[in-house]
N, CA, C and O atoms as CSV, one atom per row, in Angstrom:
chain,resi,resn,atom,element,x,y,z
A,1,MET,N,N,81.080,45.188,21.369
A,1,MET,CA,C,80.355,45.777,20.258
A,1,MET,C,C,79.098,44.947,19.982
A,1,MET,O,O,79.177,43.734,19.791
A,2,SER,N,N,77.945,45.609,19.962
A,2,SER,CA,C,76.705,44.862,19.764
A,2,SER,C,C,76.395,44.698,18.274
A,2,SER,O,O,76.770,45.525,17.443
A,3,GLN,N,N,75.716,43.630,17.978
A,3,GLN,CA,C,75.313,43.306,16.618
A,3,GLN,C,C,74.025,44.069,16.276
A,3,GLN,O,O,73.286,44.478,17.172
A,4,PRO,N,N,73.762,44.255,14.983
A,4,PRO,CA,C,72.452,44.821,14.603
A,4,PRO,C,C,71.332,43.855,15.010
A,4,PRO,O,O,71.564,42.659,15.183
A,5,ASP,N,N,70.139,44.383,15.157
A,5,ASP,CA,C,69.002,43.540,15.535
A,5,ASP,C,C,68.780,42.412,14.542
A,5,ASP,O,O,69.020,42.558,13.344
A,6,ALA,N,N,68.317,41.283,15.067
A,6,ALA,CA,C,67.842,40.198,14.211
A,6,ALA,C,C,66.490,40.624,13.641
A,6,ALA,O,O,65.752,41.377,14.276
A,7,ILE,N,N,66.176,40.146,12.455
A,7,ILE,CA,C,64.911,40.480,11.799
A,7,ILE,C,C,64.130,39.192,11.567
A,7,ILE,O,O,64.595,38.282,10.882
A,8,ILE,N,N,62.954,39.134,12.141
A,8,ILE,CA,C,62.030,38.026,11.889
A,8,ILE,C,C,61.018,38.525,10.867
A,8,ILE,O,O,60.440,39.599,11.037
A,9,ARG,N,N,60.805,37.758,9.818
A,9,ARG,CA,C,59.785,38.095,8.817
A,9,ARG,C,C,58.786,36.951,8.726
A,9,ARG,O,O,59.150,35.816,8.417
A,10,ILE,N,N,57.541,37.256,8.996
A,10,ILE,CA,C,56.451,36.303,8.811
A,10,ILE,C,C,55.794,36.711,7.498
A,10,ILE,O,O,55.215,37.792,7.391
A,11,LYS,N,N,55.890,35.835,6.499
A,11,LYS,CA,C,55.488,36.205,5.140
A,11,LYS,C,C,54.197,35.506,4.721
A,11,LYS,O,O,54.038,34.293,4.863
A,12,ASN,N,N,53.297,36.309,4.209
A,12,ASN,CA,C,52.062,35.812,3.594
A,12,ASN,C,C,51.250,34.885,4.499
A,12,ASN,O,O,50.861,33.787,4.099
A,13,LEU,N,N,51.007,35.346,5.711
A,13,LEU,CA,C,50.135,34.631,6.633
A,13,LEU,C,C,48.707,34.825,6.132
A,13,LEU,O,O,48.178,35.936,6.156
A,14,ARG,N,N,48.094,33.743,5.681
A,14,ARG,CA,C,46.776,33.810,5.049
A,14,ARG,C,C,45.701,33.402,6.042
A,14,ARG,O,O,45.678,32.268,6.521
A,15,LEU,N,N,44.799,34.353,6.348
A,15,LEU,CA,C,43.738,34.119,7.315
A,15,LEU,C,C,42.395,34.533,6.727
A,15,LEU,O,O,42.324,35.235,5.719
A,16,ARG,N,N,41.328,34.077,7.389
A,16,ARG,CA,C,39.978,34.470,6.996
A,16,ARG,C,C,39.315,35.125,8.201
A,16,ARG,O,O,39.369,34.608,9.317
A,17,THR,N,N,38.689,36.274,7.955
A,17,THR,CA,C,38.028,36.997,9.038
A,17,THR,C,C,36.900,37.834,8.466
A,17,THR,O,O,36.759,37.976,7.252
A,18,PHE,N,N,36.105,38.383,9.365
A,18,PHE,CA,C,35.063,39.320,8.956
A,18,PHE,C,C,35.691,40.702,8.909
A,18,PHE,O,O,36.128,41.226,9.933
A,19,ILE,N,N,35.738,41.303,7.702
A,19,ILE,CA,C,36.349,42.625,7.547
A,19,ILE,C,C,35.527,43.437,6.552
A,19,ILE,O,O,35.355,43.038,5.400
A,20,GLY,N,N,35.023,44.576,7.007
A,20,GLY,CA,C,34.286,45.454,6.111
A,20,GLY,C,C,33.008,45.970,6.726
A,20,GLY,O,O,32.661,45.652,7.863
A,21,ILE,N,N,32.308,46.788,5.929
A,21,ILE,CA,C,31.096,47.449,6.412
A,21,ILE,C,C,29.859,47.114,5.583
A,21,ILE,O,O,28.740,47.397,6.010
A,22,LYS,N,N,30.041,46.521,4.414
A,22,LYS,CA,C,28.885,46.145,3.591
A,22,LYS,C,C,28.250,44.876,4.161
A,22,LYS,O,O,28.922,44.070,4.804
A,23,ASP,N,N,26.946,44.708,3.918
A,23,ASP,CA,C,26.221,43.545,4.437
A,23,ASP,C,C,26.906,42.232,4.066
A,23,ASP,O,O,27.035,41.336,4.900
A,24,GLU,N,N,27.339,42.124,2.825
A,24,GLU,CA,C,28.024,40.914,2.359
A,24,GLU,C,C,29.306,40.661,3.159
A,24,GLU,O,O,29.626,39.517,3.483
A,25,GLU,N,N,30.041,41.740,3.476
A,25,GLU,CA,C,31.290,41.614,4.236
A,25,GLU,C,C,31.020,41.243,5.699
A,25,GLU,O,O,31.798,40.515,6.316
A,26,ILE,N,N,29.926,41.744,6.236
A,26,ILE,CA,C,29.562,41.446,7.626
A,26,ILE,C,C,29.105,39.989,7.756
A,26,ILE,O,O,29.299,39.363,8.798
A,27,ALA,N,N,28.499,39.456,6.691
A,27,ALA,CA,C,27.945,38.101,6.727
A,27,ALA,C,C,28.961,37.010,6.389
A,27,ALA,O,O,28.790,35.860,6.794
A,28,ASN,N,N,30.013,37.361,5.654
A,28,ASN,CA,C,30.949,36.345,5.146
A,28,ASN,C,C,32.402,36.680,5.476
A,28,ASN,O,O,32.840,37.824,5.363
A,29,ARG,N,N,33.132,35.643,5.889
A,29,ARG,CA,C,34.569,35.826,6.108
A,29,ARG,C,C,35.268,36.109,4.774
A,29,ARG,O,O,34.855,35.632,3.717
A,30,GLN,N,N,36.331,36.896,4.862
A,30,GLN,CA,C,37.124,37.208,3.675
A,30,GLN,C,C,38.588,36.879,3.940
A,30,GLN,O,O,39.028,36.785,5.086
A,31,ASP,N,N,39.324,36.708,2.856
A,31,ASP,CA,C,40.746,36.410,2.952
A,31,ASP,C,C,41.545,37.681,3.191
A,31,ASP,O,O,41.322,38.705,2.546
A,32,VAL,N,N,42.476,37.595,4.124
A,32,VAL,CA,C,43.473,38.648,4.316
A,32,VAL,C,C,44.846,37.980,4.299
A,32,VAL,O,O,44.996,36.823,4.692
A,33,VAL,N,N,45.838,38.731,3.838
A,33,VAL,CA,C,47.218,38.249,3.826
A,33,VAL,C,C,48.034,39.224,4.663
A,33,VAL,O,O,48.008,40.433,4.434
A,34,ILE,N,N,48.761,38.679,5.641
A,34,ILE,CA,C,49.482,39.512,6.596
A,34,ILE,C,C,50.983,39.266,6.466
A,34,ILE,O,O,51.438,38.122,6.447
A,35,ASN,N,N,51.739,40.353,6.378
A,35,ASN,CA,C,53.194,40.293,6.391
A,35,ASN,C,C,53.685,41.109,7.577
A,35,ASN,O,O,53.237,42.231,7.817
A,36,ILE,N,N,54.616,40.515,8.309
A,36,ILE,CA,C,55.080,41.115,9.559
A,36,ILE,C,C,56.594,41.105,9.595
A,36,ILE,O,O,57.225,40.116,9.219
A,37,GLU,N,N,57.175,42.199,10.045
A,37,GLU,CA,C,58.610,42.256,10.320
A,37,GLU,C,C,58.772,42.657,11.774
A,37,GLU,O,O,58.183,43.637,12.228
A,38,ILE,N,N,59.574,41.892,12.499
A,38,ILE,CA,C,59.854,42.171,13.909
A,38,ILE,C,C,61.365,42.174,14.098
A,38,ILE,O,O,62.060,41.261,13.653
A,39,ARG,N,N,61.858,43.201,14.756
A,39,ARG,CA,C,63.303,43.276,15.045
A,39,ARG,C,C,63.521,43.222,16.548
A,39,ARG,O,O,62.777,43.806,17.335
A,40,TYR,N,N,64.579,42.494,16.916
A,40,TYR,CA,C,64.960,42.426,18.338
A,40,TYR,C,C,66.442,42.097,18.419
A,40,TYR,O,O,66.993,41.535,17.474
A,41,PRO,N,N,67.110,42.437,19.537
A,41,PRO,CA,C,68.557,42.306,19.622
A,41,PRO,C,C,69.096,40.888,19.437
A,41,PRO,O,O,70.135,40.718,18.798
A,42,ALA,N,N,68.437,39.883,19.964
A,42,ALA,CA,C,68.840,38.477,19.802
A,42,ALA,C,C,70.237,38.180,20.333
A,42,ALA,O,O,70.861,37.206,19.913
A,43,GLU,N,N,70.732,38.999,21.243
A,43,GLU,CA,C,72.091,38.789,21.770
A,43,GLU,C,C,72.256,37.390,22.356
A,43,GLU,O,O,73.234,36.704,22.061
A,44,ARG,N,N,71.302,36.967,23.186
A,44,ARG,CA,C,71.404,35.659,23.826
A,44,ARG,C,C,71.196,34.528,22.822
A,44,ARG,O,O,71.871,33.501,22.900
A,45,ALA,N,N,70.288,34.702,21.899
A,45,ALA,CA,C,69.945,33.628,20.955
A,45,ALA,C,C,71.062,33.348,19.946
A,45,ALA,O,O,71.133,32.248,19.400
A,46,ARG,N,N,71.918,34.309,19.697
A,46,ARG,CA,C,72.986,34.140,18.695
A,46,ARG,C,C,73.940,32.996,19.048
A,46,ARG,O,O,74.518,32.362,18.165
A,47,ASN,N,N,74.093,32.745,20.331
A,47,ASN,CA,C,75.059,31.729,20.774
A,47,ASN,C,C,74.403,30.679,21.663
A,47,ASN,O,O,75.024,30.160,22.591
A,48,SER,N,N,73.155,30.375,21.370
A,48,SER,CA,C,72.399,29.475,22.222
A,48,SER,C,C,71.552,28.543,21.368
A,48,SER,O,O,71.291,28.816,20.196
A,49,GLU,N,N,71.131,27.445,21.969
A,49,GLU,CA,C,70.154,26.556,21.342
A,49,GLU,C,C,68.886,26.498,22.201
A,49,GLU,O,O,68.046,25.620,22.007
A,50,ASP,N,N,68.749,27.421,23.140
A,50,ASP,CA,C,67.627,27.442,24.068
A,50,ASP,C,C,66.540,28.387,23.544
A,50,ASP,O,O,66.792,29.572,23.326
A,51,ILE,N,N,65.336,27.855,23.345
A,51,ILE,CA,C,64.224,28.659,22.832
A,51,ILE,C,C,63.925,29.855,23.732
A,51,ILE,O,O,63.428,30.878,23.262
A,52,ASN,N,N,64.227,29.731,25.027
A,52,ASN,CA,C,63.967,30.834,25.950
A,52,ASN,C,C,64.882,32.035,25.711
A,52,ASN,O,O,64.634,33.120,26.238
A,53,ASP,N,N,65.935,31.844,24.921
A,53,ASP,CA,C,66.844,32.935,24.582
A,53,ASP,C,C,66.439,33.651,23.296
A,53,ASP,O,O,67.075,34.625,22.893
A,54,ALA,N,N,65.370,33.162,22.650
A,54,ALA,CA,C,64.929,33.733,21.376
A,54,ALA,C,C,63.498,34.250,21.491
A,54,ALA,O,O,62.733,33.817,22.353
A,55,LEU,N,N,63.158,35.168,20.624
A,55,LEU,CA,C,61.785,35.646,20.525
A,55,LEU,C,C,60.990,34.563,19.801
A,55,LEU,O,O,61.333,34.190,18.680
A,56,ASN,N,N,59.949,34.065,20.421
A,56,ASN,CA,C,59.212,32.929,19.880
A,56,ASN,C,C,58.181,33.397,18.849
A,56,ASN,O,O,57.085,33.829,19.206
A,57,TYR,N,N,58.542,33.306,17.577
A,57,TYR,CA,C,57.640,33.768,16.518
A,57,TYR,C,C,56.417,32.876,16.374
A,57,TYR,O,O,55.383,33.324,15.878
A,58,ARG,N,N,56.518,31.621,16.799
A,58,ARG,CA,C,55.344,30.733,16.747
A,58,ARG,C,C,54.261,31.241,17.704
A,58,ARG,O,O,53.085,31.275,17.341
A,59,THR,N,N,54.642,31.631,18.908
A,59,THR,CA,C,53.683,32.157,19.886
A,59,THR,C,C,53.041,33.439,19.368
A,59,THR,O,O,51.827,33.618,19.474
A,60,ILE,N,N,53.854,34.328,18.809
A,60,ILE,CA,C,53.337,35.583,18.258
A,60,ILE,C,C,52.325,35.288,17.150
A,60,ILE,O,O,51.246,35.880,17.115
A,61,THR,N,N,52.673,34.382,16.257
A,61,THR,CA,C,51.790,34.045,15.132
A,61,THR,C,C,50.488,33.419,15.619
A,61,THR,O,O,49.416,33.749,15.113
A,62,LYS,N,N,50.570,32.519,16.594
A,62,LYS,CA,C,49.355,31.896,17.142
A,62,LYS,C,C,48.437,32.952,17.757
A,62,LYS,O,O,47.218,32.881,17.601
A,63,ASN,N,N,49.016,33.928,18.455
A,63,ASN,CA,C,48.211,35.000,19.044
A,63,ASN,C,C,47.524,35.838,17.967
A,63,ASN,O,O,46.366,36.226,18.121
A,64,ILE,N,N,48.231,36.111,16.891
A,64,ILE,CA,C,47.657,36.879,15.775
A,64,ILE,C,C,46.520,36.093,15.131
A,64,ILE,O,O,45.442,36.640,14.898
A,65,ILE,N,N,46.752,34.818,14.844
A,65,ILE,CA,C,45.724,33.979,14.220
A,65,ILE,C,C,44.466,33.950,15.083
A,65,ILE,O,O,43.358,34.152,14.585
A,66,SER,N,N,44.641,33.699,16.367
A,66,SER,CA,C,43.512,33.632,17.289
A,66,SER,C,C,42.725,34.941,17.304
A,66,SER,O,O,41.495,34.935,17.268
A,67,HIS,N,N,43.445,36.062,17.358
A,67,HIS,CA,C,42.791,37.366,17.418
A,67,HIS,C,C,42.043,37.681,16.118
A,67,HIS,O,O,40.894,38.121,16.159
A,68,ILE,N,N,42.671,37.465,14.991
A,68,ILE,CA,C,42.069,37.811,13.699
A,68,ILE,C,C,40.872,36.918,13.390
A,68,ILE,O,O,39.821,37.401,12.967
A,69,GLU,N,N,41.038,35.618,13.602
A,69,GLU,CA,C,39.953,34.695,13.256
A,69,GLU,C,C,38.807,34.744,14.270
A,69,GLU,O,O,37.695,34.313,13.966
A,70,GLY,N,N,39.073,35.267,15.471
A,70,GLY,CA,C,38.049,35.293,16.508
A,70,GLY,C,C,37.322,36.608,16.655
A,70,GLY,O,O,36.504,36.762,17.562
A,71,ASN,N,N,37.602,37.560,15.782
A,71,ASN,CA,C,36.977,38.880,15.891
A,71,ASN,C,C,36.408,39.344,14.564
A,71,ASN,O,O,36.644,38.742,13.516
A,72,ARG,N,N,35.651,40.432,14.637
A,72,ARG,CA,C,35.090,41.090,13.447
A,72,ARG,C,C,35.678,42.503,13.380
A,72,ARG,O,O,35.896,43.153,14.402
A,73,PHE,N,N,35.922,42.949,12.171
A,73,PHE,CA,C,36.527,44.271,11.969
A,73,PHE,C,C,35.753,45.034,10.907
A,73,PHE,O,O,35.407,44.478,9.864
A,74,SER,N,N,35.481,46.301,11.169
A,74,SER,CA,C,34.892,47.166,10.146
A,74,SER,C,C,35.981,47.773,9.281
A,74,SER,O,O,35.832,47.900,8.066
A,75,LEU,N,N,37.087,48.149,9.932
A,75,LEU,CA,C,38.147,48.877,9.225
A,75,LEU,C,C,39.442,48.078,9.153
A,75,LEU,O,O,39.854,47.445,10.126
A,76,LEU,N,N,40.068,48.118,7.993
A,76,LEU,CA,C,41.360,47.478,7.795
A,76,LEU,C,C,42.418,48.118,8.693
A,76,LEU,O,O,43.349,47.445,9.136
A,77,GLU,N,N,42.276,49.408,8.961
A,77,GLU,CA,C,43.216,50.103,9.841
A,77,GLU,C,C,43.211,49.507,11.247
A,77,GLU,O,O,44.272,49.313,11.840
A,78,LYS,N,N,42.034,49.217,11.781
A,78,LYS,CA,C,41.918,48.635,13.130
A,78,LYS,C,C,42.522,47.241,13.164
A,78,LYS,O,O,43.250,46.903,14.097
A,79,LEU,N,N,42.229,46.436,12.166
A,79,LEU,CA,C,42.793,45.096,12.094
A,79,LEU,C,C,44.320,45.179,12.063
A,79,LEU,O,O,44.999,44.433,12.769
A,80,THR,N,N,44.857,46.080,11.249
A,80,THR,CA,C,46.306,46.241,11.114
A,80,THR,C,C,46.930,46.689,12.429
A,80,THR,O,O,47.971,46.166,12.827
A,81,GLN,N,N,46.311,47.644,13.107
A,81,GLN,CA,C,46.829,48.116,14.397
A,81,GLN,C,C,46.821,46.996,15.430
A,81,GLN,O,O,47.760,46.874,16.217
A,82,ASP,N,N,45.780,46.186,15.434
A,82,ASP,CA,C,45.715,45.068,16.381
A,82,ASP,C,C,46.862,44.084,16.149
A,82,ASP,O,O,47.488,43.622,17.103
A,83,VAL,N,N,47.135,43.767,14.894
A,83,VAL,CA,C,48.250,42.862,14.568
A,83,VAL,C,C,49.572,43.492,14.999
A,83,VAL,O,O,50.425,42.812,15.569
A,84,LEU,N,N,49.748,44.781,14.732
A,84,LEU,CA,C,50.963,45.482,15.140
A,84,LEU,C,C,51.130,45.436,16.665
A,84,LEU,O,O,52.236,45.227,17.165
A,85,ASP,N,N,50.043,45.631,17.390
A,85,ASP,CA,C,50.108,45.588,18.855
A,85,ASP,C,C,50.582,44.215,19.345
A,85,ASP,O,O,51.389,44.130,20.270
A,86,ILE,N,N,50.085,43.154,18.730
A,86,ILE,CA,C,50.509,41.807,19.121
A,86,ILE,C,C,51.969,41.579,18.738
A,86,ILE,O,O,52.728,40.993,19.511
A,87,ALA,N,N,52.364,42.035,17.561
A,87,ALA,CA,C,53.739,41.840,17.086
A,87,ALA,C,C,54.759,42.543,17.973
A,87,ALA,O,O,55.893,42.077,18.085
A,88,ARG,N,N,54.388,43.644,18.602
A,88,ARG,CA,C,55.331,44.432,19.405
A,88,ARG,C,C,55.207,44.182,20.904
A,88,ARG,O,O,55.890,44.832,21.696
A,89,GLU,N,N,54.349,43.254,21.301
A,89,GLU,CA,C,54.080,43.008,22.723
A,89,GLU,C,C,55.319,42.705,23.560
A,89,GLU,O,O,55.487,43.256,24.648
A,90,HIS,N,N,56.169,41.847,23.061
A,90,HIS,CA,C,57.305,41.389,23.867
A,90,HIS,C,C,58.282,42.540,24.120
A,90,HIS,O,O,58.557,43.340,23.226
A,91,HIS,N,N,58.797,42.611,25.336
A,91,HIS,CA,C,59.657,43.741,25.711
A,91,HIS,C,C,60.999,43.759,24.962
A,91,HIS,O,O,61.685,44.781,24.979
A,92,TRP,N,N,61.386,42.669,24.314
A,92,TRP,CA,C,62.616,42.664,23.527
A,92,TRP,C,C,62.461,43.375,22.178
A,92,TRP,O,O,63.450,43.821,21.596
A,93,VAL,N,N,61.227,43.482,21.682
A,93,VAL,CA,C,60.994,44.027,20.340
A,93,VAL,C,C,61.388,45.501,20.293
A,93,VAL,O,O,60.968,46.297,21.133
A,94,THR,N,N,62.205,45.850,19.293
A,94,THR,CA,C,62.627,47.239,19.112
A,94,THR,C,C,61.904,47.903,17.939
A,94,THR,O,O,61.811,49.129,17.876
A,95,TYR,N,N,61.395,47.092,17.015
A,95,TYR,CA,C,60.717,47.619,15.825
A,95,TYR,C,C,59.769,46.551,15.303
A,95,TYR,O,O,60.093,45.364,15.306
A,96,ALA,N,N,58.602,46.981,14.857
A,96,ALA,CA,C,57.659,46.062,14.227
A,96,ALA,C,C,56.958,46.790,13.088
A,96,ALA,O,O,56.644,47.976,13.182
A,97,GLU,N,N,56.727,46.060,12.029
A,97,GLU,CA,C,56.015,46.591,10.868
A,97,GLU,C,C,55.043,45.523,10.385
A,97,GLU,O,O,55.375,44.340,10.320
A,98,VAL,N,N,53.843,45.964,10.050
A,98,VAL,CA,C,52.795,45.048,9.609
A,98,VAL,C,C,52.158,45.606,8.345
A,98,VAL,O,O,51.916,46.809,8.239
A,99,GLU,N,N,51.888,44.722,7.389
A,99,GLU,CA,C,51.090,45.074,6.221
A,99,GLU,C,C,49.998,44.028,6.088
A,99,GLU,O,O,50.272,42.828,6.080
A,100,VAL,N,N,48.751,44.494,5.982
A,100,VAL,CA,C,47.618,43.597,5.818
A,100,VAL,C,C,46.955,43.897,4.484
A,100,VAL,O,O,46.561,45.031,4.208
A,101,ASP,N,N,46.839,42.866,3.665
A,101,ASP,CA,C,46.151,42.965,2.376
A,101,ASP,C,C,44.754,42.383,2.506
A,101,ASP,O,O,44.580,41.267,2.994
A,102,LYS,N,N,43.764,43.141,2.068
A,102,LYS,CA,C,42.398,42.636,1.949
A,102,LYS,C,C,42.223,42.268,0.479
A,102,LYS,O,O,42.163,43.136,-0.392
A,103,LEU,N,N,42.145,40.978,0.225
A,103,LEU,CA,C,42.095,40.499,-1.153
A,103,LEU,C,C,40.763,40.861,-1.817
A,103,LEU,O,O,39.703,40.810,-1.193
A,104,HIS,N,N,40.849,41.225,-3.086
A,104,HIS,CA,C,39.663,41.518,-3.919
A,104,HIS,C,C,38.784,42.633,-3.345
A,104,HIS,O,O,37.567,42.623,-3.531
A,105,ALA,N,N,39.396,43.586,-2.654
A,105,ALA,CA,C,38.632,44.694,-2.068
A,105,ALA,C,C,38.153,45.685,-3.128
A,105,ALA,O,O,37.143,46.362,-2.940
A,106,LEU,N,N,38.874,45.764,-4.226
A,106,LEU,CA,C,38.492,46.629,-5.339
A,106,LEU,C,C,38.359,45.785,-6.607
A,106,LEU,O,O,39.060,44.788,-6.780
A,107,ARG,N,N,37.483,46.187,-7.455
A,107,ARG,CA,C,37.126,45.404,-8.634
A,107,ARG,C,C,38.309,45.034,-9.517
A,107,ARG,O,O,38.398,43.887,-9.954
A,108,TYR,N,N,39.213,45.951,-9.793
A,108,TYR,CA,C,40.290,45.678,-10.744
A,108,TYR,C,C,41.657,45.529,-10.088
A,108,TYR,O,O,42.685,45.566,-10.765
A,109,ALA,N,N,41.668,45.360,-8.770
A,109,ALA,CA,C,42.935,45.237,-8.038
A,109,ALA,C,C,43.005,43.888,-7.329
A,109,ALA,O,O,41.982,43.349,-6.907
A,110,ASP,N,N,44.211,43.346,-7.200
A,110,ASP,CA,C,44.395,42.100,-6.458
A,110,ASP,C,C,44.022,42.281,-4.991
A,110,ASP,O,O,43.414,41.402,-4.379
A,111,SER,N,N,44.395,43.434,-4.435
A,111,SER,CA,C,44.122,43.683,-3.019
A,111,SER,C,C,44.271,45.164,-2.716
A,111,SER,O,O,44.742,45.951,-3.537
A,112,VAL,N,N,43.857,45.508,-1.519
A,112,VAL,CA,C,44.140,46.820,-0.927
A,112,VAL,C,C,44.853,46.514,0.382
A,112,VAL,O,O,44.452,45.608,1.112
A,113,SER,N,N,45.916,47.272,0.685
A,113,SER,CA,C,46.639,46.994,1.922
A,113,SER,C,C,46.821,48.252,2.750
A,113,SER,O,O,46.804,49.375,2.247
A,114,ILE,N,N,46.992,48.015,4.026
A,114,ILE,CA,C,47.376,49.059,4.978
A,114,ILE,C,C,48.670,48.596,5.633
A,114,ILE,O,O,48.796,47.433,6.017
A,115,ALA,N,N,49.631,49.508,5.760
A,115,ALA,CA,C,50.886,49.197,6.445
A,115,ALA,C,C,51.059,50.163,7.611
A,115,ALA,O,O,50.767,51.354,7.502
A,116,MET,N,N,51.543,49.621,8.736
A,116,MET,CA,C,51.817,50.430,9.922
A,116,MET,C,C,53.093,49.916,10.568
A,116,MET,O,O,53.434,48.738,10.465
A,117,SER,N,N,53.790,50.829,11.236
A,117,SER,CA,C,55.010,50.394,11.930
A,117,SER,C,C,55.075,51.047,13.301
A,117,SER,O,O,54.354,52.000,13.596
A,118,TRP,N,N,55.960,50.508,14.129
A,118,TRP,CA,C,56.177,50.985,15.484
A,118,TRP,C,C,57.653,50.822,15.821
A,118,TRP,O,O,58.294,49.856,15.407
A,119,GLN,N,N,58.180,51.773,16.575
A,119,GLN,CA,C,59.591,51.686,16.973
A,119,GLN,C,C,59.724,52.090,18.441
A,119,GLN,O,O,59.114,53.061,18.889
A,120,ARG,N,N,60.535,51.325,19.183
A,120,ARG,CA,C,60.778,51.649,20.584
A,120,ARG,C,C,61.744,52.806,20.645
A,120,ARG,O,O,62.100,53.256,21.735
């Protein structure tokens, strides 16, 4: 009998990137907050101490950081899809969900966010 998937949650990953279409947004990096959920079977990792038996969330996070901080985005949707693509890259992943908040995007709101998910 197989166990339910393990759930990895990367919470409140705070990055700075170029996001938006206004001149000010194109010229200056802005804060984004990223939350990610990744599910995978983890059958081997449940009874192991070997990192090769687990989905390496550090590698996934480093790839996301590199991509977000090294690129420019006009649309929050594109940025969110790119993060989702990186989160679901590994063939073990069965489900991934990403929410990206653009802080102070609206005058009276803390943030505006886009959420996207993917399922194998």
